[in-house]
C-alpha positions in Angstrom: -9.3 -13.7 13.1 -10.9 -11.0 11.0 -8.7 -9.2 9.2 -8.6 -5.1 9.1 -7.2 -4.3 5.8 -7.6 -5.7 2.5 -5.3 -5.9 -0.3 -7.0 -5.4 -3.9 -5.3 -5.6 -7.2 -6.5 -5.8 -10.5 -5.8 -8.7 -12.0 -3.8 -11.0 -9.7 -0.9 -10.3 -12.3 0.1 -7.7 -10.0 0.7 -9.8 -7.1 4.7 -10.0 -7.2 3.9 -6.0 -6.5 1.1 -6.5 -4.0 2.6 -9.1 -2.2 6.0 -6.3 -0.3 2.1 -5.3 1.6 1.0 -8.4 2.9 4.5 -9.5 3.8 5.1 -5.7 5.8 1.5 -6.8 7.5 2.3 -10.5 9.3 5.8 -9.0 10.2 3.6 -6.3 11.7 1.0 -9.1 13.0 -2.4 -7.2 11.4 -4.4 -9.6 9.9 -5.2 -8.8 6.3 -7.3 -9.7 3.9 -6.0 -10.2 0.0 -8.0 -10.8 -3.8 -8.4 -10.1 -7.1 -11.4 -8.3 -8.6 -11.5 -5.6 -11.6 -12.5 -2.2 -12.3 -13.8 -3.1 -15.9 -13.8 -6.8 -15.4 -16.1 -7.6 -12.2 -17.8 -3.4 -11.7 -20.9 -5.4 -9.7 -18.0 -7.4 -8.1 -15.8 -4.7 -6.4 -18.9 -2.1 -5.9 -20.6 -5.1 -3.7 -16.8 -5.2 -2.1 -16.2 -2.1 -1.2 -20.2 -0.7 0.2 -19.5 -3.6 2.8 -16.0 -3.8 3.2 -16.8 -1.5 6.7 -19.2 -4.1 7.4 -16.9 -7.3 7.0 -14.9 -5.0 9.9 -12.4 -3.4 7.8 -10.5 -0.2 9.0 -8.4 0.0 5.8 -8.0 -0.8 1.8 -4.8 -1.1 0.1 -5.5 -1.3 -4.2 -2.8 -1.3 -6.6 -3.5 -1.2 -9.8 -2.0 -1.1 -14.0 -3.0 1.2 -16.5 -6.4 2.6 -16.6 -6.7 2.0 -12.9 -9.7 3.2 -12.3 -9.9 0.6 -9.2 -9.0 2.6 -6.1 -11.0 5.8 -7.6 -14.0 2.7 -7.7 -14.0 1.4 -4.0 -13.4 4.8 -2.7 -16.2 6.1 -4.8 -18.7 3.4 -2.6 -16.8 2.7 0.6 -15.9 6.1 3.9 -12.8 4.1 4.6 -10.1 5.2 3.4 -8.6 3.8 0.0 -4.6 3.9 -0.3 -3.9 3.8 -4.5 -0.9 1.5 -5.2 -0.6 2.3 -9.0 1.7 -0.6 -11.1 4.6 0.0 -13.3 3.0 -1.4 -16.5 2.6 0.8 -20.5 4.1 3.5 -19.4 6.1 2.9 -16.6 3.4 3.7 -14.2 3.1 7.0 -15.0 -0.4 6.4 -16.7 -1.9 4.5 -13.8 -1.0 6.8 -11.3 -1.8 10.0 -12.4 -5.7 7.5 -12.7 -5.3 7.6 -9.4 -4.2 10.3 -7.8 -6.7 12.9 -10.1 -9.5 12.4 -8.4 -12.6 14.0 -8.3 -13.5 16.4 -5.1 -15.0 14.3 -2.6 -13.8 10.9 -3.4 -10.0 10.9 -1.9 -7.4 8.8 -2.7 -3.8 7.7 -1.1 -1.9 7.5 -3.5 1.4 6.0 -3.2 4.6 5.8 -5.5 4.6 3.6 -8.8 4.8 -0.1 -7.7 4.7 1.5 -3.6 2.6 -1.1 -2.0 4.9 -1.6 0.6 4.9 2.1 1.7 1.3 1.8 1.5 1.1 -1.2 4.1 3.1 1.3 6.6 1.2 4.0 5.5 -1.8 2.2 6.5 -0.3 0.0 9.6 -0.2 3.9 10.8 -3.6 4.6 10.3 -4.6 1.0 12.5 -1.9 2.4 14.7 -3.5 5.7 16.1 -5.8 3.4 17.9 -3.7 0.7 18.7 -0.5 1.0 21.3 1.1 -2.5 20.4 1.2 -1.3 16.7 2.2 1.7 17.4 5.6 -0.2 19.3 6.4 -2.3 16.7 6.4 0.9 13.9 8.7 2.5 15.9 10.7 -0.2 16.1 10.5 -1.3 12.7 11.4 2.5 11.4 14.4 2.6 14.3 15.5 -1.2 12.3 15.5 1.3 9.1 17.5 3.6 10.5 20.7 1.3 12.2 21.1 -0.1 8.6 21.4 3.5 7.4 24.2 4.1 10.3 25.9 1.2 9.9 25.8 1.1 5.9 27.4 4.4 6.1 30.4 3.1 8.7 30.7 0.4 6.5 31.3 3.1 3.9 34.1 4.5 6.0 36.4 1.3 5.0 35.8 2.3 0.8 38.8 2.9 -0.3 39.3 5.7 -3.0 42.7 8.3 -4.0 40.7 11.3 -3.2 38.4 10.0 -0.9 38.9 12.1 2.5 36.4 11.0 4.6 
């Protein structure tokens, strides 16, 4: 089995956030790899990773980073693969990381999800991959239908909640 997605985090302290992407990939049966690389502490390794990613068969990269959050941009600058940035909540509730990731210069795009949004990053990556994988597209459709059914069920249960002035 060879990975088609890479989950990169600036530090293993980001694992509690980024593991949501890993769990989603397991659920969707998408082979992935997971590594800690820092744009500031291991810049040579980050550049080598990004330049070699496509040649290793990767299709999408998810990069999570906090604070200065340079990792997604540095990776995007060194590959033609789509990069999805996950701002990690830190000093300024993640706003610092989010602004660092979304304010990329022209020609170096990084798709960006919400703060600590690793699961949405994984879903977006899966949607990209599903364009060329009908089986994955069907699994994603089932996942989204399940989301719908959870809300339908919750709404029905809400009908049993009683309040003095509730009209439904």
